[in-house]
N, C-alpha and C positions, 0 to 999 in steps of 0.2 A: 502869725507872721508869714509862714509859707504859702498861704492862700494868694498872696500877691502874685505868684507864679502863674496863675490863671486869670488874673484880672485884665480886663480890656485896656484900661488906662496904663497899665504897665507893659503890655504886650503890643500897643500900637507905636511905641518908641523904637524897639529893634526891628519891627517888621518895616516901619516906614524908611529907616536907614538903608536896611539891606536892599529894599526894594529899588530905592534911588541908585545905590551902589551897582547893583546888578543891571539896572536899565542903563547907566552910564557906560558899563563894561561892554553890554551886548549890543546896544543901540535900539532895540525895539521898545515898545511901550509895555510888551507883556510882562516883564517882571514888576510892574506897577499895577496893571490892570487885574492880573491873576489874583493877586492878595486881595484887592476889593472885592472880586467876584466870590472868593472863598469865604471872607468874613460875612458877606451877606448871606451866603448860603448857610454858613455856620449859625449865624444869629436865628435864621429861621428855623433850621433844624432842632436847635436847642429849645426854643420857643415851643415846638410842636411835641417834642418828646416830654417836656416837663408839664405841658397842658394834657397831653394824651395818656401819660403814665399817672401823673397827679400824686407823686408820694409826698408823705407829710414829713415836715422838718421837726427837728427834737422840741422845739418850742411849743409844739401842738400837744406833747405829752402821749401821742399814740403813734406807734411806728407803722403805717400802712401806705400801701401803693392803691392807685385808683381812687384815691380819697379826696381829690380836688385840690391837692396842695401843689407847691412848686419846689419841694426840697429834693426831689430826685427825678430824674439823674443830675449829676453834678455839672452845671454849667462851667464852672472854674476848671475842672479837670478836662472836659472836652476842649474848652479853649486852650488849655496848657497843651494838651497833645497835638491837636491840630495845627495851631498858630507856631508853637516852637519848632514843629516839624517843618513848616513853610520857611521860617526864619532860617533854619539850618540849611535848606535846600538853596534858598536865594544867597546865603553866605558863601557856599561852595560855587555857586554860579558866578559870584562877583569876584572871587578871589581863588587863583590856581593854587595858592599856598594853603588856604584853607580846604581846598579839595583834597590835597595830598594828607593833610592833618585829620579831616573828619571823614572817615570812611563811612560806608553805610552802615556797618554794624555799630559804629561809635554813634552815629546820628541816632539810630534805634534806641541804644541806651540812655542816651541824654534826653530823648522824648519821653521815654519811660519814666525816668527819674523825675522830670518836670511834672508830669501827670500825677505820680505818687505824692511828690511834695505838695503839690495844690490839693490833692485829695486829703491828705493829713491835715493840711492847713484849715480846710472848710470844716472838717470834722473837730479839730481844737477849738475852733470858733463857735461850734455848737449850731452850725447851719445844716448839717448832715449826720445821719446815725452812722455809727462804728460797726454795728452789728449786722448779722443777716438774717435778722427775726422779722423781716417784712412779712405783713398780713394785708390781705385785701380787706376791703370795707366789710365784707361779710365775715371776716374773722378767720377765713380759711389760712392755714399756714402754707408758706411757699417752701 
């Protein structure tokens, strides 16, 4: 259930809303263009990390990195951290009241909570390992 915190389909809604609100308040197109650029870069970076590291998922039965899998690192947790951070920044930009309520420290805690919730969610669904017993293909323990 918690995995939805890092799901693209879920994240698009608040990101779109705060982007438009921030653009209306600030007038330039930057609050709309910046999230598009960030999301495009994030998609490429997550793809490169997953295919570069190649960690296996629990359904494989073998906990290994550099094994050609896409189970590690977690795209959901990465999405949650980057995009919820962007949503909070744009929310502060769009509303002075939210700026007073959401200090930088509070934003950091909320982003950390979103990343942790997403991580726990994908582990609970069986998409990622919970342990730190990662091994390389050669069996060398990390």
